DRENKOL-552012 format. One record per atom (N, C-alpha, C): residue number from 1; residue in three letters; atom name; z, y, x. Coordinates in nm, 3 decimals. Atoms other than C-alpha are relative to their C-alpha. Example, Ala and Ser with C-alpha at 12.3 -4.5 7.8 and 13.67 -1.06 7.14 Angstrom:
2
- 1 / ala / N / 0.000 / -0.119 / 0.089 .
- 1 / ala / CA / 0.780 / -0.450 / 1.230 .
- 1 / ala / C / 0.000 / 0.120 / 0.090 .
- 2 / ser / N / -0.006 / -0.119 / -0.082 .
- 2 / ser / CA / 0.714 / -0.106 / 1.367 .
- 2 / ser / C / 0.073 / 0.109 / -0.077 .
END
This chain:
73
- 1 / met / N / 0.115 / 0.087 / 0.001 .
- 1 / met / CA / 5.125 / 0.101 / 0.902 .
- 1 / met / C / 0.025 / -0.123 / 0.087 .
- 2 / lys / N / -0.026 / 0.112 / -0.090 .
- 2 / lys / CA / 5.250 / -0.116 / 1.188 .
- 2 / lys / C / 0.087 / -0.105 / -0.067 .
- 3 / ile / N / -0.089 / 0.095 / 0.066 .
- 3 / ile / CA / 5.520 / -0.270 / 0.971 .
- 3 / ile / C / -0.078 / -0.087 / -0.098 .
- 4 / his / N / 0.082 / 0.077 / 0.094 .
- 4 / his / CA / 5.262 / -0.375 / 0.710 .
- 4 / his / C / -0.083 / -0.104 / 0.074 .
- 5 / leu / N / 0.080 / 0.093 / -0.080 .
- 5 / leu / CA / 5.046 / -0.535 / 0.977 .
- 5 / leu / C / 0.088 / -0.113 / 0.053 .
- 6 / leu / N / -0.092 / 0.100 / -0.051 .
- 6 / leu / CA / 5.347 / -0.714 / 1.125 .
- 6 / leu / C / 0.044 / -0.096 / -0.110 .
- 7 / met / N / -0.041 / 0.084 / 0.113 .
- 7 / met / CA / 5.459 / -0.841 / 0.785 .
- 7 / met / C / -0.114 / -0.092 / -0.045 .
- 8 / gly / N / 0.115 / 0.082 / 0.037 .
- 8 / gly / CA / 5.109 / -0.965 / 0.701 .
- 8 / gly / C / -0.024 / -0.110 / 0.100 .
- 9 / ala / N / 0.020 / 0.101 / -0.103 .
- 9 / ala / CA / 5.075 / -1.145 / 1.032 .
- 9 / ala / C / 0.110 / -0.106 / -0.005 .
- 10 / ser / N / -0.108 / 0.098 / 0.008 .
- 10 / ser / CA / 5.417 / -1.307 / 0.993 .
- 10 / ser / C / -0.016 / -0.089 / -0.124 .
- 11 / ala / N / 0.023 / 0.082 / 0.119 .
- 11 / ala / CA / 5.329 / -1.424 / 0.640 .
- 11 / ala / C / -0.108 / -0.104 / 0.027 .
- 12 / leu / N / 0.105 / 0.097 / -0.034 .
- 12 / leu / CA / 5.010 / -1.584 / 0.772 .
- 12 / leu / C / 0.052 / -0.105 / 0.096 .
- 13 / gly / N / -0.056 / 0.095 / -0.096 .
- 13 / gly / CA / 5.200 / -1.743 / 1.059 .
- 13 / gly / C / 0.092 / -0.099 / -0.066 .
- 14 / leu / N / -0.090 / 0.091 / 0.070 .
- 14 / leu / CA / 5.467 / -1.887 / 0.833 .
- 14 / leu / C / -0.077 / -0.091 / -0.095 .
- 15 / gly / N / 0.082 / 0.083 / 0.088 .
- 15 / gly / CA / 5.200 / -2.010 / 0.592 .
- 15 / gly / C / -0.069 / -0.111 / 0.076 .
- 16 / ala / N / 0.065 / 0.102 / -0.082 .
- 16 / ala / CA / 5.029 / -2.195 / 0.874 .
- 16 / ala / C / 0.099 / -0.107 / 0.044 .
- 17 / cys / N / -0.101 / 0.097 / -0.043 .
- 17 / cys / CA / 5.355 / -2.365 / 0.970 .
- 17 / cys / C / 0.055 / -0.083 / -0.115 .
- 18 / ala / N / -0.051 / 0.074 / 0.115 .
- 18 / ala / CA / 5.420 / -2.494 / 0.618 .
- 18 / ala / C / -0.046 / -0.145 / 0.008 .
- 19 / tyr / N / 0.034 / 0.142 / -0.006 .
- 19 / tyr / CA / 5.414 / -2.869 / 0.565 .
- 19 / tyr / C / -0.133 / -0.025 / -0.069 .
- 20 / glu / N / 0.130 / 0.034 / 0.057 .
- 20 / glu / CA / 5.083 / -3.029 / 0.483 .
- 20 / glu / C / 0.022 / -0.096 / -0.117 .
- 21 / pro / N / -0.021 / 0.089 / 0.115 .
- 21 / pro / CA / 5.074 / -3.182 / 0.133 .
- 21 / pro / C / -0.079 / -0.130 / 0.019 .
- 22 / thr / N / 0.069 / 0.129 / -0.011 .
- 22 / thr / CA / 4.970 / -3.543 / 0.093 .
- 22 / thr / C / -0.138 / 0.013 / -0.064 .
- 23 / pro / N / 0.135 / -0.011 / 0.056 .
- 23 / pro / CA / 4.596 / -3.576 / 0.033 .
- 23 / pro / C / -0.013 / -0.080 / -0.129 .
- 24 / leu / N / 0.023 / 0.070 / 0.126 .
- 24 / leu / CA / 4.473 / -3.680 / -0.310 .
- 24 / leu / C / -0.081 / -0.126 / 0.024 .
- 25 / pro / N / 0.079 / 0.123 / -0.018 .
- 25 / pro / CA / 4.331 / -4.031 / -0.350 .
- 25 / pro / C / -0.146 / 0.025 / -0.037 .
- 26 / ser / N / 0.142 / -0.012 / 0.029 .
- 26 / ser / CA / 3.957 / -4.079 / -0.367 .
- 26 / ser / C / -0.025 / -0.042 / -0.144 .
- 27 / val / N / 0.018 / 0.027 / 0.143 .
- 27 / val / CA / 3.879 / -4.053 / -0.738 .
- 27 / val / C / -0.135 / -0.064 / -0.026 .
- 28 / ala / N / 0.134 / 0.055 / 0.024 .
- 28 / ala / CA / 3.511 / -4.142 / -0.706 .
- 28 / ala / C / 0.000 / -0.152 / 0.010 .
- 29 / thr / N / -0.003 / 0.145 / -0.012 .
- 29 / thr / CA / 3.587 / -4.495 / -0.591 .
- 29 / thr / C / 0.074 / -0.064 / -0.117 .
- 30 / gln / N / -0.074 / 0.054 / 0.114 .
- 30 / gln / CA / 3.836 / -4.546 / -0.874 .
- 30 / gln / C / -0.085 / 0.004 / -0.126 .
- 31 / gln / N / 0.083 / -0.011 / 0.120 .
- 31 / gln / CA / 3.592 / -4.424 / -1.139 .
- 31 / gln / C / -0.117 / -0.097 / 0.004 .
- 32 / ala / N / 0.112 / 0.093 / -0.009 .
- 32 / ala / CA / 3.314 / -4.646 / -1.008 .
- 32 / ala / C / 0.041 / -0.139 / -0.050 .
- 33 / val / N / -0.047 / 0.130 / 0.043 .
- 33 / val / CA / 3.525 / -4.953 / -1.080 .
- 33 / val / C / 0.029 / 0.000 / -0.150 .
- 34 / val / N / -0.043 / -0.005 / 0.139 .
- 34 / val / CA / 3.657 / -4.841 / -1.420 .
- 34 / val / C / -0.115 / 0.032 / -0.094 .
- 35 / asn / N / 0.106 / -0.047 / 0.087 .
- 35 / asn / CA / 3.343 / -4.676 / -1.561 .
- 35 / asn / C / -0.114 / -0.101 / -0.004 .
- 36 / thr / N / 0.104 / 0.102 / 0.014 .
- 36 / thr / CA / 3.125 / -4.967 / -1.679 .
- 36 / thr / C / -0.086 / 0.026 / -0.122 .
- 37 / ala / N / 0.076 / -0.030 / 0.121 .
- 37 / ala / CA / 2.976 / -4.797 / -1.987 .
- 37 / ala / C / -0.147 / 0.024 / 0.035 .
- 38 / val / N / 0.143 / -0.020 / -0.017 .
- 38 / val / CA / 2.599 / -4.798 / -2.023 .
- 38 / val / C / -0.039 / 0.118 / -0.087 .
- 39 / ser / N / 0.038 / -0.118 / 0.076 .
- 39 / ser / CA / 2.455 / -4.465 / -2.128 .
- 39 / ser / C / -0.148 / -0.008 / -0.037 .
- 40 / ser / N / 0.138 / -0.002 / 0.044 .
- 40 / ser / CA / 2.136 / -4.423 / -2.326 .
- 40 / ser / C / -0.063 / 0.134 / 0.040 .
- 41 / pro / N / 0.065 / -0.126 / -0.037 .
- 41 / pro / CA / 1.877 / -4.160 / -2.235 .
- 41 / pro / C / 0.013 / 0.102 / -0.113 .
- 42 / ile / N / -0.017 / -0.107 / 0.098 .
- 42 / ile / CA / 1.923 / -3.828 / -2.410 .
- 42 / ile / C / -0.137 / 0.057 / -0.035 .
- 43 / ser / N / 0.128 / -0.057 / 0.042 .
- 43 / ser / CA / 1.627 / -3.709 / -2.615 .
- 43 / ser / C / 0.017 / 0.149 / -0.025 .
- 44 / tyr / N / -0.002 / -0.145 / 0.017 .
- 44 / tyr / CA / 1.537 / -3.343 / -2.647 .
- 44 / tyr / C / 0.016 / 0.034 / -0.147 .
- 45 / gln / N / -0.017 / -0.050 / 0.136 .
- 45 / gln / CA / 1.660 / -3.163 / -2.957 .
- 45 / gln / C / -0.022 / 0.150 / 0.003 .
- 46 / asp / N / 0.032 / -0.142 / 0.005 .
- 46 / asp / CA / 1.518 / -2.823 / -3.045 .
- 46 / asp / C / 0.121 / 0.076 / -0.055 .
- 47 / pro / N / -0.117 / -0.073 / 0.049 .
- 47 / pro / CA / 1.809 / -2.576 / -3.074 .
- 47 / pro / C / -0.031 / 0.091 / -0.118 .
- 48 / leu / N / 0.038 / -0.088 / 0.111 .
- 48 / leu / CA / 1.615 / -2.365 / -3.325 .
- 48 / leu / C / -0.064 / -0.078 / -0.114 .
- 49 / ala / N / 0.066 / 0.084 / 0.099 .
- 49 / ala / CA / 1.517 / -2.656 / -3.553 .
- 49 / ala / C / 0.031 / 0.044 / -0.142 .
- 50 / gly / N / -0.035 / -0.036 / 0.136 .
- 50 / gly / CA / 1.706 / -2.540 / -3.865 .
- 50 / gly / C / 0.003 / 0.149 / -0.027 .
- 51 / tyr / N / -0.008 / -0.145 / 0.011 .
- 51 / tyr / CA / 1.657 / -2.167 / -3.816 .
- 51 / tyr / C / -0.096 / 0.052 / -0.106 .
- 52 / thr / N / 0.086 / -0.071 / 0.095 .
- 52 / thr / CA / 1.525 / -1.959 / -4.104 .
- 52 / thr / C / 0.021 / 0.149 / 0.020 .
- 53 / tyr / N / -0.007 / -0.143 / -0.025 .
- 53 / tyr / CA / 1.443 / -1.593 / -4.057 .
- 53 / tyr / C / 0.053 / 0.072 / -0.123 .
- 54 / arg / N / -0.056 / -0.081 / 0.108 .
- 54 / arg / CA / 1.654 / -1.358 / -4.267 .
- 54 / arg / C / -0.003 / 0.145 / 0.046 .
- 55 / gly / N / 0.017 / -0.138 / -0.043 .
- 55 / gly / CA / 1.521 / -1.015 / -4.197 .
- 55 / gly / C / 0.061 / 0.098 / -0.098 .
- 56 / pro / N / -0.055 / -0.100 / 0.091 .
- 56 / pro / CA / 1.647 / -0.693 / -4.346 .
- 56 / pro / C / -0.094 / 0.024 / -0.116 .
- 57 / thr / N / 0.081 / -0.022 / 0.120 .
- 57 / thr / CA / 1.530 / -0.629 / -4.699 .
- 57 / thr / C / -0.023 / 0.147 / -0.027 .
- 58 / gly / N / 0.018 / -0.143 / 0.017 .
- 58 / gly / CA / 1.549 / -0.254 / -4.664 .
- 58 / gly / C / 0.132 / 0.067 / -0.034 .
- 59 / pro / N / -0.124 / -0.071 / 0.033 .
- 59 / pro / CA / 1.809 / 0.012 / -4.714 .
- 59 / pro / C / 0.023 / 0.001 / -0.151 .
- 60 / arg / N / -0.037 / -0.002 / 0.140 .
- 60 / arg / CA / 1.994 / -0.016 / -5.043 .
- 60 / arg / C / 0.128 / 0.081 / -0.016 .
- 61 / asp / N / -0.121 / -0.075 / 0.030 .
- 61 / asp / CA / 2.270 / 0.178 / -5.209 .
- 61 / asp / C / 0.121 / -0.093 / 0.017 .
- 62 / trp / N / -0.114 / 0.086 / -0.030 .
- 62 / trp / CA / 2.604 / 0.042 / -5.086 .
- 62 / trp / C / 0.085 / -0.029 / -0.123 .
- 63 / arg / N / -0.078 / 0.024 / 0.121 .
- 63 / arg / CA / 2.766 / 0.076 / -5.426 .
- 63 / arg / C / -0.056 / -0.118 / -0.080 .
- 64 / ser / N / 0.059 / 0.112 / 0.074 .
- 64 / ser / CA / 2.520 / -0.161 / -5.591 .
- 64 / ser / C / 0.017 / -0.132 / 0.076 .
- 65 / val / N / -0.022 / 0.121 / -0.079 .
- 65 / val / CA / 2.553 / -0.409 / -5.303 .
- 65 / val / C / 0.142 / -0.049 / -0.018 .
- 66 / asn / N / -0.139 / 0.039 / 0.021 .
- 66 / asn / CA / 2.932 / -0.408 / -5.342 .
- 66 / asn / C / 0.021 / -0.058 / -0.139 .
- 67 / gln / N / -0.013 / 0.053 / 0.136 .
- 67 / gln / CA / 2.901 / -0.464 / -5.716 .
- 67 / gln / C / -0.058 / -0.141 / -0.010 .
- 68 / glu / N / 0.062 / 0.133 / 0.004 .
- 68 / glu / CA / 2.674 / -0.765 / -5.655 .
- 68 / glu / C / 0.090 / -0.104 / 0.069 .
- 69 / gln / N / -0.079 / 0.095 / -0.078 .
- 69 / gln / CA / 2.922 / -0.922 / -5.411 .
- 69 / gln / C / 0.144 / -0.011 / -0.046 .
- 70 / thr / N / -0.137 / 0.012 / 0.049 .
- 70 / thr / CA / 3.241 / -0.883 / -5.614 .
- 70 / thr / C / 0.023 / -0.140 / -0.055 .
- 71 / glu / N / -0.035 / 0.135 / 0.044 .
- 71 / glu / CA / 3.426 / -1.198 / -5.727 .
- 71 / glu / C / -0.037 / -0.024 / -0.145 .
- 72 / gly / N / 0.030 / 0.016 / 0.142 .
- 72 / gly / CA / 3.355 / -1.136 / -6.094 .
- 72 / gly / C / -0.145 / -0.030 / -0.026 .
- 73 / asn / N / 0.144 / 0.021 / 0.023 .
- 73 / asn / CA / 2.976 / -1.155 / -6.053 .
- 73 / asn / C / -0.048 / -0.128 / 0.060 .
END
């Protein structure tokens, strides 16, 4: 158990000593200059506007349903 603790502590110590990567540039300031598009307000659209209810028609014999859906009919 001591060896696992020692190995974990050494991994954290070596990770802390690793070089620091260069920071990323500020993207928000770059986008503010480039993004000059004017956006229009978005109107509400009902997600269920084209919905039609298709409820079950009742239990039917599966053989007759298969015959109705074959390519020949």
